[in-house]
N, C-alpha and C positions, 0 to 999 in steps of 0.2 A: 621573491615571487609574489605577485599580486593576483589573488583569486577572487572571482565573483561566483557565488553559488546561486543558482536560480531554482526557486521552489514555488509551488502554487496550490498544493493539495496535501491533505493530512498525511498520507503515506510518505511523502517526500520530507515533511517536517521531521518525522521519526528517523528516517535514514540520515538526513543531514545532521541531526543532533549528534550522532556518533562520530561522523567525519569532522564536524566543526570542533568537537572536543579534542580530537586527535591533532587537528591543525593548531589549535590554541596551545596544546601541550608541546608540540614541536617548536612553536615560536618562543615559548617560555624557556625552552632548552637552548635557545640561541640560533635556531635556524631562521634564515631570512624568508619567512613566509607569512602572509597575512590573508585574511578572508573578509569579504563583505557579503551580506545576504540580500538578495533581491527577491521580494515576494510579489508574484504577479497578481495575487488577490483572487485566484480562480476559486478557491474555497473561502468563504467569508462568514459562515456561521461561527459564533464565538467558540463553541465546543470543538469545531473542526480546525480552528486557527489559533486564536489568542491563547486559549487554555492550554493547547498542546505546546506552544512556544514557552509558556511559563513553567509547566511541570517538567519539561525536558531541558530546561535551562539553556535554551537556544538564545543566542544574542538577538536583540531586536533588529528587524530588518532595516537596512540603510535606506531601502526604497520599498514602498507598497503601492503598486500601480493600480490597485482596485479594479482589475479587469473583470472580476466576477466570472460569469459564465461565457465570456467572450470566446470566439473561435481562435484557432491557432494563428491565423494571419494577423488578427487584430492584437493578440498578445505579442507576437513577434515585433509588430510595428511599435508597440510601446516599449519593449525591451531594448531595441536597437540603439536609440539615442543615448541610453544610459551606458551601454557598452562602448559606444563610440567616444563618449566624453571621458569615461574612466580608463579605457585602453588597458584591460587586465591582461596578464600573461596567460591565464587559463580560465575557462568557464567550466563549472561543474554542474551537470544536470543529473537527475535521478528518475529512474522508472520509465513510465510510459504515458503520462498525461499530456494534454495539449500544451501545458506550460513547458514540459520537457522538450518537445519538438520545437516549440516557439523559441525557446532559449538557444537550442542548437542551430536553428536557422538564422537567428540574429547574429550569433557568434560567427557562423560560417561566412555570412555575407561580409563581415569585417575581417575575415582571415584570422580569427582568434582560435587557438587550439581548444578542443572540447574534450572533456573527460566524462564518460557515460558510466555512472554507477548503476549496476543491475543490467549490464549489457548481455546480449546473446539470448534472452528469453524468447521462446516462440510457443504460441498456442496452436499455430497452423490454421487459425481462422482469420483470414485477411479481411473479412467483412467487419471485424472489430476495429474501432478506432485505436484502441490501445496497441493492437498488433501492428497497424500501419505506423503509429508513432514510434514504436520501439525499433522497427526495421529501418525507418528513415534516419532515426537518431544514430543508430549503429553505423550507418553508411557515412555519416558526417564526422564521426568522432575519431580522434587521434589516440586516445587512451580508452580502452574498453575493459572495465572491471566487472568480471563475471562472478556471480554468487555460487555457481555450480559447475561441475565438469560437463554436464549436458549443455549448459550455455556456451562453453568454450567449443564443444563439438558442433553446435548449431552454427556458430560463426565460421568454423573451418569449412563446413559444407557449403557456406556461401562465399568461400574464398577470402575470408577476412581472418588473417593470422597475425598481422603486424600490430603491435600495441595492445595485444590481448593478454589479460592476466586473470587467472583464477585466484580470488582473494578470500572467498567465503562471503557470508551474507551479513550485511550491516544491520538487517532487522534482527538477526540472532544476537548480535552485539547488543542491540537496544533491549531485547527481551531479557537478556542476562543482567544488564545494568539496572533496568528500571522495574523489574518484578520485585515487589517487596519481599525481603527476606523472611519477615514475619507475616503470617496469614492475617490480613486485614479484611474482615468480612462486613465492614460497615455498609458497603454498597449493597450487600445481600440483605442485611436487616432492613435497609430503607426500602427495598423492593418486596420484602416479605417472602424471600425464597431461601431454601436450604442448599448447602453444597451438594452438587451432583444430583439435584432434584429438579433441574430445569434445563431447557434447551435454549441456547443463544442463537439469534438469527440476525444477519445483516444483509441488506439488499440496497445496492446503489448504482449498479452499472446501467448505462443508457438503455441497453437492449432489454433489460428486465424492468427497471424503474420507470421507463417511459411508456411501457406497454400495459394497459389495464388488463388485457386478457391473461398475459403471463403473470401479472401480479395477483390476479384473482386465483389462478391455479396454485400459486405458491401459498397464498393465505389459506386456501381450502386445505392444503396438506398440513399447514401449521395447526389449524383447527382440529384436525383429525389425528394428530400425533398422540393424544392422550396425556401429554405433558404440559406443564407450565412453560410457556414460551416467552422469553425476554427479547423484545425487538426495539433496539435503539434505532429510531427512525431518521434516516438521512433526509435532508431538506428536499432533495430531488424526488425521492419516493413519496414524501409527504405531499408534495404538490400534486403528483398524479392521483393519490388517494383522495385528496380534497376535491379534485375536479370530477371524480367518478362516484355517483351516489351508491352504486352497488358495492364498491370497495369500502366506503365509509360504513355502510350497513353491515357488511361482513365483519369488519374490525369490531364494531360496536356489539355484535351478537357473539363474538368469540371470547367467551369469558376466560379462556386459558391463555389468551395473548395479552401480555403486558407491554403496551407501547410506551416507550420512554424517549426523552430527547437524546440526541447524540451525547456520548460520554467521553471524558478525557482518556488519554492513552493508558494511564496507570489503572483506572477503573476498568477499562476494557481488558487489560491483562488479567485482572482479578476475576472478571466475569468469565473469560475464556478458561482460566484455570479451574473454576468452580462449576462450570457447565458440565452436564453429562454428555452433551453432544452439541456440535456447532453446525448450523446450516448457513451458507454464505455464497454470495457471488463475487466476493473480493479475493483477489490474489494474495494480498498480505495477510488476511485473516486465515486462509488456508494454512500458511506457514506458522502463524502464531498459534493456531490450534495444535500443530505438532510440537512447537516449542513448549506448550503447556501440557502436552501429552493428553490431548482431548480428541476423540474421533471427530471427523468432519465429513459432511455431505456438501458437495459443491453444486450449486444451482446453475450449472452450465454443462455443456457437452464436451468441453475441452478445457485444459488447463496448461499454463506455462510452467507450473511446478509439478512436473510429471513424477519426480521422485517421491512426492507425498502419496501418490496413487500406487506406485510400484511397491512402496514399503507397507501399504495396507492401512494407512491412517486416514486416507481420503478416498471418497468415491464420487464419480461424476453422475449426477442424476438429471440435469436439465431442469425444466420448469413444469413438467407434467406431474399432476397430483399423485397419480398411482406410482410413477417412477420414483418420486421423492419418498413416499411412504415405504416403498420397497427398500430403498437405500437406507432409510432410517432404521428399518428392522434388522439390517445386516451390518450396521456400523460397529466397528470393533477397534481395539488397539492394534498397532502394527509393530514393525521392527525399527531399529535405530537407523537414522539417516546420517551419513558422514560427510556429505557434500558441503554443509553449511559452514564449515570451519570450526574454529575453537574460541570464537568470541573476540577475535582481534582483527577482523576484516578492515575496519576503519584505519587502524594503525598501519596495516599493509598498504592500503591505498595511499596514505600520506607519505610513507616511506618511499613508495615507487615514484610518486610525483617529485619528491625532493631529489631522489637519486637521478632522475632524468633531467 
């Protein structure tokens, strides 16, 4: 079986690392299965791409299309000739980015079966590009690998039941595999922070990162937390701040906010583990906060990871300054979540593909 895996953004690299390792293991055991990686180039910052590939031991992409921030249609047009020439038996896509939907559209146009890893997630906010991407990708996919039972139920409510499998969360696989067994606090010493004495923040979604007013509201809340805030700055967010004098002035006057470049995956896991609290608009970081048992405040009004809220680890604050500070004051540890599996989601995905 010949597989092409399509990735384009940091979260997909992390997810693909676990499944690619499982495919390699199956091939070494004698299974007739192979994989080539296609990188759309949607994320092109070194720390968001090359560094992640290196530290996760991902094979070098066979193709890098350098699409950067291109829209879905342009990415799909770039992907389709590769798939047509290679004629794989299966295309694997991950998550909910433009690259995800673009890969699915290109494969569907050529009648190539699609496996969607992280299928069935729903935030119920159809104005979000990510929500549109995941819904459309699920409609096109033959194999839908769900990380939670809630995701399976979401698909059932949409009359999608064929080819649906609850396998657990491949990001949980990755967290278990790549979090260092020994506590390495070199990243903390470089930043001059102590364990559990800082707040970690990430901001990257279009609806927040592209909106100066919402960014200002978030930054004001960070300024008023009374804690040291470590902010790995996503290129998209950096562009908005650079173009808005009031945001640059706010950052420069906020002595408690440490702005740093994007960090690699392993350093991010260490920051998440050692933070006292995480504030984020990222879906993946919400889960990673739970994996590291760190309370989280989500800078959105909805989440596709509803179990993190139900278990008490996560609260939804939006971008209003007062609401964020209220959520920060109430953040606490929660209860155990069983939905994410036992760290072998990738193996279950590959076993299912081989058996079918």
